[in-house]
C-alpha positions in Angstrom: 0.0 0.0 0.0 0.9 3.6 -0.5 0.3 5.3 2.9 0.1 9.0 3.7 0.3 10.3 7.3 -0.6 13.9 8.2 1.1 14.9 11.5 1.7 18.4 12.9 5.2 17.6 14.1 7.7 15.2 12.6 10.4 13.1 14.2 13.2 15.8 14.1 11.0 18.7 15.1 12.6 20.5 18.1 9.3 20.1 20.0 8.6 16.5 19.1 7.7 14.1 21.8 6.3 10.6 22.3 3.6 10.9 19.7 6.2 11.6 16.9 8.4 8.7 18.1 5.4 6.4 18.1 4.3 7.5 14.6 7.7 6.9 13.1 8.1 3.5 14.7 4.9 2.3 13.1 5.7 3.9 9.8 9.2 2.4 9.5 7.9 -1.1 10.4 5.3 -0.8 7.7 8.1 0.2 5.2 10.1 -2.9 6.3 7.1 -5.0 5.4 6.7 -3.7 1.9 4.6 -0.6 2.2 5.4 2.9 1.1 4.9 5.6 3.7 5.0 9.4 3.4 4.6 11.8 6.4 3.5 15.3 5.7 4.4 17.5 8.6 5.3 21.0 9.7 8.5 22.8 8.9 10.9 24.3 11.4 14.1 26.4 11.3 16.9 24.7 9.2 14.6 21.8 8.4 14.9 20.0 5.1 11.7 20.3 2.9 12.1 16.6 2.0 14.0 13.9 3.8 14.0 10.1 4.0 14.5 8.6 7.5 14.5 4.8 7.9 12.8 4.5 4.6 10.0 6.9 5.5 9.6 10.0 3.3 9.0 13.3 5.2 7.6 16.3 3.5 7.7 19.5 5.6 5.6 22.6 5.0 3.8 25.2 7.1 3.9 26.1 10.8 2.8 23.4 13.3 -0.1 25.4 14.5 -2.7 25.6 11.7 -0.2 26.4 8.9 0.7 22.8 8.1 -3.0 21.8 8.2 -3.8 24.3 5.5 -0.7 23.4 3.4 -1.5 19.7 3.7 -5.0 20.1 2.3 -3.6 22.3 -0.6 -0.8 19.9 -1.3 -3.0 16.8 -1.3 -5.6 18.4 -3.7 -3.3 20.3 -6.0 0.4 19.5 -5.5 0.5 15.8 -4.8 1.0 13.5 -7.9 0.6 10.2 -6.1 -2.4 8.0 -5.4 -2.6 7.0 -1.8 -4.4 3.9 -0.7 -4.7 5.0 3.0 -4.5 8.5 4.5 -3.9 8.7 8.3 -5.1 11.8 10.0 -3.2 12.4 13.2 -4.9 14.4 15.9 -3.0 16.9 18.1 -5.9 19.1 19.3 -6.6 20.1 15.7 -7.0 17.3 13.1 -6.5 17.6 9.4 -10.2 17.3 8.6 -9.5 14.7 5.9 -13.1 13.4 5.7 -13.9 16.7 4.0 -11.5 16.3 1.1 -9.9 12.8 1.0 -11.8 10.1 -0.8 -9.3 7.3 -0.2 -9.5 5.0 2.8 -9.0 7.0 6.1 -7.8 6.2 9.6 -7.8 8.7 12.4 -4.8 8.3 14.8 -5.1 9.9 18.2 -3.1 9.7 21.4 -5.4 11.8 23.6 -8.3 14.2 23.4 -7.5 17.7 24.5 -10.4 18.8 26.7 -9.1 20.9 29.6 -5.6 21.2 28.1 -7.1 23.9 25.8 -7.0 26.3 28.7 -3.3 25.7 29.4 -2.1 26.9 26.0 0.8 29.4 26.1 -0.4 31.8 23.4 -0.4 35.5 24.2 -3.4 37.1 26.0 -6.3 37.4 25.2 -5.8 35.2 22.1 -5.0 32.2 24.5 -8.4 32.4 26.1 -10.3 32.8 22.8 -8.5 29.7 21.4 -9.2 27.8 24.6 -13.0 28.5 24.6 -13.4 27.8 20.9 -11.3 24.6 21.1 -12.9 23.2 24.2 -16.5 23.5 22.9 -15.7 22.7 19.2 -13.6 19.6 19.8 -16.4 17.2 20.7 -18.5 18.4 17.8 -15.6 17.6 15.4 -15.8 14.0 16.5 -19.5 13.7 16.6 -20.1 15.4 13.2 -17.0 15.0 11.0 -15.3 11.8 12.3 -18.3 9.8 13.4 -17.9 7.2 10.6 -14.1 7.1 10.6 -12.0 4.2 12.0 -9.7 5.2 14.9 -6.3 4.0 16.1 -5.4 5.0 19.6 -2.9 4.0 22.3 -4.8 3.5 25.5 -8.2 2.4 26.9 -8.5 5.9 28.5 -8.6 7.5 25.1 -10.9 4.9 23.7 -13.4 5.7 26.5 -13.1 9.4 25.8 -13.9 8.7 22.1 -16.9 6.5 23.0 -18.2 9.3 25.2 -18.0 11.6 22.2 -20.0 9.4 19.9 -17.4 7.1 18.2 -18.6 3.5 18.1 -16.5 1.0 20.1 -16.3 -1.2 17.0 -14.4 1.6 15.1 -11.7 2.1 17.8 -8.6 0.0 17.7 -6.2 0.1 20.6 -2.5 -0.6 20.0 -0.3 0.2 23.0 3.1 1.9 22.4 6.3 0.0 22.4 9.6 1.2 23.9 13.0 1.5 22.3 15.2 0.8 25.3 18.8 1.8 25.3 20.2 -0.1 28.4 22.8 2.0 30.2 26.0 0.4 31.4 24.8 0.6 35.0 21.4 0.6 36.7 22.9 1.8 40.0 21.0 4.8 41.4 22.7 8.0 42.6 23.8 8.0 46.2 22.2 11.4 46.5 18.4 10.8 46.0 17.4 12.2 42.7 13.9 13.1 41.6 13.5 13.6 37.8 11.0 15.3 35.5 11.1 14.2 31.9 8.9 15.9 29.2 8.0 19.1 27.5 8.3 22.1 29.8 4.6 23.0 29.6 1.8 23.5 32.1 -0.2 20.5 31.0 2.8 18.2 31.5 2.9 19.2 35.2 6.3 20.9 35.4 5.0 23.5 37.8 3.5 20.9 40.1 6.8 19.0 39.9 8.6 22.1 41.1 6.2 22.5 44.0 6.7 18.8 45.0 10.5 19.2 45.1 10.2 22.4 47.1 8.3 20.5 49.7 10.8 17.7 49.8 13.7 20.1 49.8 12.6 21.6 53.1 13.0 18.2 54.8 15.8 16.6 52.8 18.3 19.3 51.7 20.7 16.8 50.2 18.1 15.6 47.6 18.4 16.9 44.0 16.0 17.6 41.1 16.7 16.9 37.5 14.6 18.5 34.7 15.0 16.9 31.3 13.2 18.5 28.4 12.7 21.8 26.5 9.9 24.3 26.1 9.2 27.9 25.3 12.3 30.0 26.1 10.5 32.7 28.2 8.6 30.0 30.1 11.7 28.1 30.8 13.4 31.2 32.2 10.4 31.8 34.4 10.6 28.2 35.8 14.3 28.7 36.5 13.7 31.9 38.3 11.0 30.3 40.5 12.9 27.2 41.5 16.4 28.7 41.8 14.8 31.4 44.1 13.1 28.8 46.4 15.5 25.9 46.3 18.9 27.1 45.0 21.0 26.3 41.9 23.0 23.5 43.6 19.9 21.3 44.1 18.4 21.6 40.6 19.8 20.9 37.1 18.1 21.7 33.8 19.4 19.2 31.3 17.4 20.5 28.4 17.1 18.2 25.4 19.2 15.1 25.6 20.0 12.2 23.3 18.2 8.9 23.7 21.3 7.3 25.2 21.7 10.1 27.7 18.0 10.0 28.5 18.1 6.4 29.6 21.4 7.0 31.5 19.8 9.8 33.5 16.6 7.8 34.2 18.7 4.9 35.4 20.5 7.1 37.9 17.2 8.6 39.2 15.3 7.2 42.1 11.9 8.5 40.9 10.3 9.8 37.8 7.8 12.5 38.7 5.0 12.8 36.2 2.1 14.9 37.3 0.8 15.3 33.7 -2.9 16.5 33.5 -3.6 14.2 30.5 -1.6 11.7 28.5 -2.4 9.4 25.6 -0.3 6.7 27.2 2.7 8.1 28.9 5.7 6.7 27.0 8.2 8.2 29.5 6.7 6.1 32.3 7.6 2.9 30.6 11.0 4.2 29.6 11.7 5.0 33.3 10.4 1.5 34.3 12.7 -0.1 31.8 15.7 1.0 34.0 14.0 0.1 37.3 12.8 3.6 38.1 9.3 3.9 39.6 6.8 6.7 38.6 4.9 9.0 40.9 2.1 11.0 39.2 -1.5 11.9 39.0 -4.3 9.3 38.4 -5.2 10.8 35.1 -6.1 9.6 31.6 -3.2 7.8 29.9 -1.0 7.8 33.0 -3.3 5.4 34.8 -2.8 3.0 31.8 1.0 3.1 31.7 1.5 3.1 35.5 0.3 0.2 37.6 -0.8 1.9 40.7 0.9 0.5 43.9 3.1 -1.8 41.7 5.2 0.2 39.3 4.7 3.5 41.1 2.0 5.5 42.9 -0.8 7.7 41.5 -2.7 10.3 43.5 -5.7 12.5 42.9 -5.2 15.3 40.3 -3.9 18.5 42.1 -2.8 16.7 45.2 0.8 18.1 45.3 1.3 17.0 49.0 0.2 13.5 48.1 2.8 13.4 45.3 5.5 14.5 47.8 4.4 11.9 50.4 4.6 9.1 47.9 8.0 10.1 46.6 9.2 10.3 50.2 7.8 6.9 51.0 9.4 5.2 48.1 12.8 6.8 48.6 13.0 6.1 52.3 11.6 2.6 52.4 14.4 0.5 50.8 12.5 -2.8 50.8 9.4 -1.2 49.2 11.6 0.5 46.6 13.3 -2.7 45.6 10.0 -4.5 45.2 8.5 -1.7 43.1 11.7 -1.3 41.0 11.5 -5.0 40.1 7.9 -4.7 39.1 8.9 -1.8 36.9 11.4 -4.0 35.0 8.9 -6.8 34.6 6.2 -4.4 33.3 8.4 -2.7 30.8 9.2 -5.9 29.1 5.6 -6.2 27.9 6.0 -3.3 25.5 8.1 -4.5 22.6 7.9 -2.4 19.4 7.9 -5.4 17.1 4.9 -6.8 18.9 3.0 -3.5 18.8 3.9 -2.6 15.2 2.7 -6.0 14.1 -0.7 -5.2 15.5 -0.9 -1.9 13.6 0.4 -3.6 10.4 -2.5 -6.1 10.7 -4.9 -3.2 11.2 -3.9 -1.3 8.1 -3.4 -4.3 5.8 -6.2 -6.6 6.9 -8.8 -5.2 9.2 -9.4 -1.9 7.3 -9.8 -3.7 4.0 
């Protein structure tokens, strides 16, 4: 088959995350099994307009917010010279509205619905509030009206349930969990100085501000503990975060690693005692399994997606959304109780082994080549 994927960010985009990794993993597996895959995505500074990565062809055009959606429609209708057998419409808040102009077979690919995250966008005022209100009320209508008869691929039962609540039939929703590309560090020995780590985009919806609040509480009792922050975000917002935490904790206790390589990511996770993930909403929570793969438990909120990838009381602990003190208590409990920590750490290793990319990509291959026909 000749497959086209519309996705707002591609694998090399500076703000790419788990969704982009997952999309590429499926795509390259399909290529290895004889299919042709093209990903149309947004352009960024110094990006190549066209590039082939692992056999997958990337076309880049337009800004990630709205721009690439408009360019994609125009390119598909007037610039594209190929006939595609399957068009995959990937949701990131705003879909590509392919049912309105694509006549080929279609598949909607979604990690999570946006819902309350609309109100945490970082656009300038008052535009941020306008976008939030419009997005929040328009989003469910898009599913109920435009995508009601489209097949969906998603990554968790949490998102499946959200889709069902918005009018998508259960029979049209296919759940394929994410796999994990594990780069095993040389050593899985934890730091002697207890280290709490946040890994993800530096954005409000990912819980970075609550993570800082948690460490501030812990720092008052355990001044020798340290906090690692791995990830990038808006430059001004990052400077604001640094100002807040350096003021309240001090530079010696906190390190901003920024964007790191895959190898360094697993190395840092392996040295950490805890991954702190108070995300408001996830599709699945790939970072949770990555942490588990090196024996690092997760403490986070009991929210959509996270509750799928974290086995509460086994591979970590989940608390009620907004309960910052509860997060701090669970981190403290895990770090101080050595026997409990060893038990949970072993559960993490066992759990992570269930998410092999070959196994998951085989399921998506079966979906596109057999079940959608």
